[in-house]
C-alpha positions in Angstrom: 29.1 12.7 29.9 32.7 11.7 30.5 35.7 13.7 29.3 39.2 12.4 29.4 41.6 15.3 29.9 45.3 14.8 29.3 46.2 17.2 32.1 48.4 16.3 35.0 49.0 18.6 37.9 51.2 17.1 40.6 50.0 18.1 44.0 49.3 16.8 47.3 45.7 16.1 48.2 44.0 19.2 49.6 46.7 21.6 48.2 45.9 24.8 46.2 47.2 23.1 43.0 44.7 20.2 43.5 41.9 22.7 43.8 43.0 24.6 40.7 43.1 21.3 38.7 39.6 20.4 39.8 38.4 23.9 38.8 40.0 23.5 35.4 38.4 20.2 34.8 34.9 21.5 35.7 35.5 24.6 33.5 36.3 22.4 30.5 33.4 20.1 31.2 30.9 23.0 31.3 32.5 24.5 28.2 31.8 21.3 26.3 28.2 21.2 27.5 27.8 24.8 26.3 29.3 24.0 22.9 27.0 21.0 22.4 24.0 23.1 23.3 25.1 25.7 20.7 25.5 23.1 18.0 22.0 21.7 18.8 20.5 25.1 18.5 22.2 25.6 15.2 20.7 22.3 13.9 17.3 22.9 15.5 15.9 23.9 12.1 16.1 20.3 10.8 15.0 16.9 12.1 16.4 13.7 10.8 14.0 11.0 9.8 14.4 7.8 7.8 12.1 6.5 5.0 11.4 2.8 4.4 14.6 2.5 2.4 16.7 3.7 5.4 17.6 6.9 3.7 17.9 9.9 6.1 15.4 12.6 5.1 15.7 16.2 6.6 12.5 17.5 7.9 12.3 21.3 8.3 11.2 21.9 11.9 9.7 25.3 11.1 7.4 23.7 8.5 4.0 22.2 9.2 3.1 18.5 9.3 0.8 16.4 7.1 -1.5 14.2 9.1 -2.9 11.3 7.0 -6.1 10.6 8.8 -8.3 7.5 8.5 -12.1 8.2 8.6 -15.1 5.9 9.0 -16.1 3.8 5.9 -19.8 4.2 6.9 -20.6 4.3 10.6 -19.4 7.6 12.0 -18.9 6.0 15.4 -15.8 4.1 14.0 -13.6 7.2 14.0 -10.8 7.1 16.5 -10.2 9.5 19.4 -6.8 10.4 18.0 -8.4 11.2 14.6 -10.8 13.6 16.3 -8.0 15.3 18.3 -6.0 15.7 15.1 -8.9 17.2 13.1 -9.5 19.6 16.0 -5.8 20.7 16.2 -4.8 21.2 12.5 -5.1 24.5 10.6 -6.7 23.0 7.5 -8.6 19.8 6.6 -7.9 18.6 3.0 -10.8 16.5 1.8 -11.6 14.4 -1.3 -15.2 15.6 -1.1 -15.7 18.6 1.2 -19.4 18.0 1.4 -19.0 14.6 2.8 -16.2 15.6 5.2 -18.3 18.6 6.4 -21.0 16.1 7.6 -18.3 14.3 9.6 -16.9 17.5 11.1 -20.4 18.9 11.9 -21.3 15.6 13.6 -18.4 16.0 16.0 -18.8 19.9 16.1 -15.4 20.6 14.6 -15.0 23.9 12.8 -12.1 23.9 10.4 -11.4 25.3 6.9 -11.9 22.7 4.2 -9.8 22.4 1.0 -10.9 20.1 -1.8 -8.3 17.6 -3.1 -9.3 15.0 -5.7 -8.0 13.2 -8.8 -8.9 16.2 -11.1 -6.9 18.8 -9.2 -4.4 16.9 -7.1 -1.3 17.9 -9.0 -2.1 21.6 -8.9 -3.4 21.5 -5.4 -0.4 19.6 -4.1 1.9 22.5 -5.0 -0.4 24.9 -3.1 -0.6 22.7 -0.1 3.2 22.2 0.1 3.6 26.0 0.2 1.1 26.1 3.0 3.0 23.5 4.9 6.3 25.4 4.4 4.6 28.4 5.9 4.2 26.4 9.1 0.6 25.3 8.9 -0.5 21.8 9.8 -2.9 20.0 7.6 -5.0 16.8 7.9 -5.6 14.8 4.7 -8.8 12.7 4.6 -10.7 10.7 2.0 -14.4 10.1 1.7 -13.9 6.8 3.6 -11.0 4.9 4.9 -7.3 5.8 4.5 -6.2 8.4 1.9 -3.8 7.2 -0.8 -5.4 3.7 -0.8 -7.5 3.8 -4.0 -8.2 7.4 -3.0 -6.5 10.7 -3.6 -3.5 11.6 -1.4 -0.5 9.8 -3.0 0.6 12.9 -5.0 0.7 15.2 -2.0 2.4 12.6 0.3 5.0 12.0 -2.4 5.8 15.7 -2.7 6.0 16.0 1.1 8.7 13.3 1.2 10.6 15.1 -1.6 10.3 18.5 0.3 11.2 17.1 3.7 7.8 17.9 5.1 6.8 16.0 8.3 4.3 13.2 7.8 2.3 11.4 10.5 -0.3 8.7 10.0 -3.5 8.6 12.1 -4.8 5.1 11.2 -8.4 4.2 11.0 -10.9 1.8 9.4 -10.0 0.1 6.1 -12.6 -1.6 3.9 -9.9 -4.0 2.7 -9.0 -5.5 6.1 -12.5 -5.2 7.5 -13.9 -7.3 4.6 -11.0 -9.7 4.6 -11.4 -10.4 8.3 -14.9 -11.9 7.8 -14.2 -14.2 4.8 -12.7 -17.2 6.5 -10.3 -17.4 3.6 -6.6 -17.8 3.8 -5.4 -14.1 4.0 -1.7 -14.2 4.8 -0.5 -13.0 2.4 -3.2 -11.5 0.2 -3.3 -9.2 -2.9 -5.1 -5.9 -3.1 -5.9 -4.6 -6.6 -8.1 -1.7 -6.0 -10.7 -0.9 -8.8 -10.4 -2.9 -12.1 -9.9 -0.6 -15.1 -13.0 0.7 -16.8 -11.7 0.6 -20.4 -12.3 -2.6 -22.2 -8.7 -3.2 -23.4 -7.1 -2.4 -20.0 -9.8 -4.4 -18.2 -9.2 -7.5 -20.3 -5.5 -7.3 -19.6 -6.1 -6.8 -15.9 -8.3 -9.9 -15.5 -6.0 -12.0 -17.8 -3.0 -11.2 -15.5 -5.2 -11.7 -12.4 -6.0 -15.2 -13.7 -2.5 -16.4 -12.7 -2.8 -15.0 -9.1 -2.7 -17.8 -6.5 -3.4 -15.6 -3.4 -6.7 -14.3 -2.0 -7.5 -11.1 -3.9 -9.3 -8.0 -2.8 -11.1 -5.7 -5.3 -13.2 -2.6 -5.1 -16.0 -2.1 -7.6 -18.7 0.5 -8.5 -22.3 -0.6 -8.6 -22.4 0.1 -12.3 -19.8 -2.4 -13.2 -20.4 -4.9 -10.3 -22.2 -7.6 -12.4 -19.7 -7.3 -15.3 -16.8 -7.8 -12.8 -18.4 -10.9 -11.5 -18.7 -12.3 -15.0 -15.1 -11.3 -15.7 -14.0 -13.2 -12.6 -15.9 -16.3 -13.6 -14.4 -16.2 -17.1 -10.8 -15.7 -16.1 -10.5 -17.1 -12.6 -13.2 -19.7 -12.7 -16.1 -20.4 -10.3 -14.1 -19.6 -7.1 -15.6 -18.9 -3.7 -16.0 -15.2 -3.1 -17.2 -12.8 -0.4 -19.1 -9.6 -1.5 -19.2 -7.0 1.2 -21.6 -4.2 0.3 -22.2 -1.0 2.3 -19.9 -2.2 5.1 -20.7 -0.8 8.6 -23.8 1.1 7.2 -27.5 0.5 7.9 -28.0 -1.6 4.7 -24.8 -3.6 5.1 -24.9 -6.9 3.1 -22.4 -9.7 3.2 -22.5 -12.6 0.8 -20.3 -15.7 0.8 -20.6 -18.3 -2.0 -19.4 -19.1 -5.5 -19.1 -16.6 -8.3 -22.0 -18.2 -10.2 -24.2 -18.0 -7.0 -23.3 -14.3 -6.7 -24.3 -13.6 -10.4 -27.6 -15.4 -9.8 -28.2 -13.4 -6.6 -27.7 -9.9 -8.0 -29.9 -9.7 -11.2 -31.0 -6.1 -10.9 -29.4 -2.8 -10.0 -26.9 -2.7 -7.1 -26.3 0.3 -4.9 -23.6 1.3 -2.5 -19.8 0.7 -2.1 -18.7 -2.8 -2.9 -15.7 -4.9 -1.8 -15.1 -8.2 -3.5 -12.8 -10.9 -2.1 -11.8 -13.8 -4.3 -10.4 -16.9 -2.5 -7.0 -17.9 -3.5 -6.4 -21.1 -5.5 -6.7 -24.4 -3.6 -3.7 -26.8 -3.4 -5.2 -28.9 -6.2 -5.6 -25.9 -8.4 -2.0 -24.7 -7.7 -0.6 -28.2 -8.5 -2.7 -28.3 -11.7 -1.5 -24.8 -12.6 2.1 -25.8 -12.0 1.7 -28.8 -14.3 0.1 -26.7 -17.0 2.9 -24.2 -16.8 5.6 -26.8 -17.0 3.9 -28.4 -20.0 3.6 -25.0 -21.7 7.4 -24.3 -21.1 8.3 -27.7 -22.4 6.2 -27.3 -25.6 7.7 -23.8 -26.2 11.3 -25.1 -25.8 10.5 -28.1 -28.1 9.1 -25.8 -30.8 12.1 -23.5 -30.6 14.5 -26.5 -31.1 12.5 -27.7 -34.1 12.5 -24.2 -35.6 16.2 -24.0 -35.1 16.7 -26.9 -37.6 17.3 -29.7 -35.1 15.8 -33.0 -36.2 12.6 -34.3 -34.6 14.5 -37.1 -32.9 17.3 -34.9 -31.6 14.8 -32.2 -30.4 12.9 -34.9 -28.5 16.1 -36.3 -27.0 17.1 -32.8 -25.7 13.6 -32.2 -24.2 13.6 -35.6 -22.6 16.9 -34.6 -20.8 15.7 -31.1 -19.8 12.3 -32.1 -18.4 12.9 -35.7 -17.3 10.1 -37.1 -19.5 10.3 -40.2 -21.8 11.8 -39.7 -25.3 8.6 -41.3 -26.8 6.4 -38.7 -25.1 8.6 -35.8 -26.2 8.7 -37.3 -29.8 4.9 -37.6 -30.0 4.6 -33.9 -28.9 7.2 -32.9 -31.5 5.2 -34.7 -34.2 2.1 -32.7 -33.0 3.9 -29.4 -33.3 5.1 -30.2 -36.8 1.6 -31.3 -37.8 0.2 -28.0 -36.5 2.7 -26.1 -38.6 1.8 -27.8 -41.9 
């Protein structure tokens, strides 16, 4: 630390005045150090941290910390050493299904209180857990498999923790998304993760209709009960793309299939069991080019119809469309006649 003091004491080297000046400088220096220490103690109750938007969030130092812990997706040996250390050190383990988490804790001889946290109680339980954290207790949040908050409970609690200035640390682990994606051989940078398709018919139809326009490799989760229906929906809306079906990843009965959607439908005729991840390959360059052409034609036809509806003559509408889309006037005129014919 350097302090520039505006003090001048004229004296000869080695004189009493020189000694007094040196003592004064040292005294001021140590006074500044003492003041800084005091200010730090005054501010010791908060810790500054930044969220992804760069906003400074004040974390209360005397509160506990949430540890978002990744757990195995099947094979218990896939847990990390850091995850085990964290589960041993926290005061409480918050679990999606306490029965499943208890098996994991028992396997590694970890004895900790378990609190259930799932989609049916997450709002109420989040309030209780935040109060627990404010009292200074550390908690670990786990899901049945993989990372909490990714198609699993946890988001509500983590959101409230950010709002309340509670400390959050991630202890990463296995993810079915990246594990399945890594073995596909598909282009995966970037990719799209959509979680579970909706169960209700109306929402489900909208979901797959929107997904039909997706050009990137897409990852889905699905339950055994709706697995075959989802394959048929993919075939209907996305076509007979190549897919990978990863069932029961890392478990004894792990099964990985790679082929077309039609081949997958033919393969699984009966009941299916286990946890399923479906990866749909992104559109090929030819499909992307075809899609772009179809989109451009659709835009052109819509504009042409709007010009005709506005009262513009067929010839003038075709001329304007020819200018906008760089197509021949005759092609635009023929399309205009088709539109008029459809309206009659």
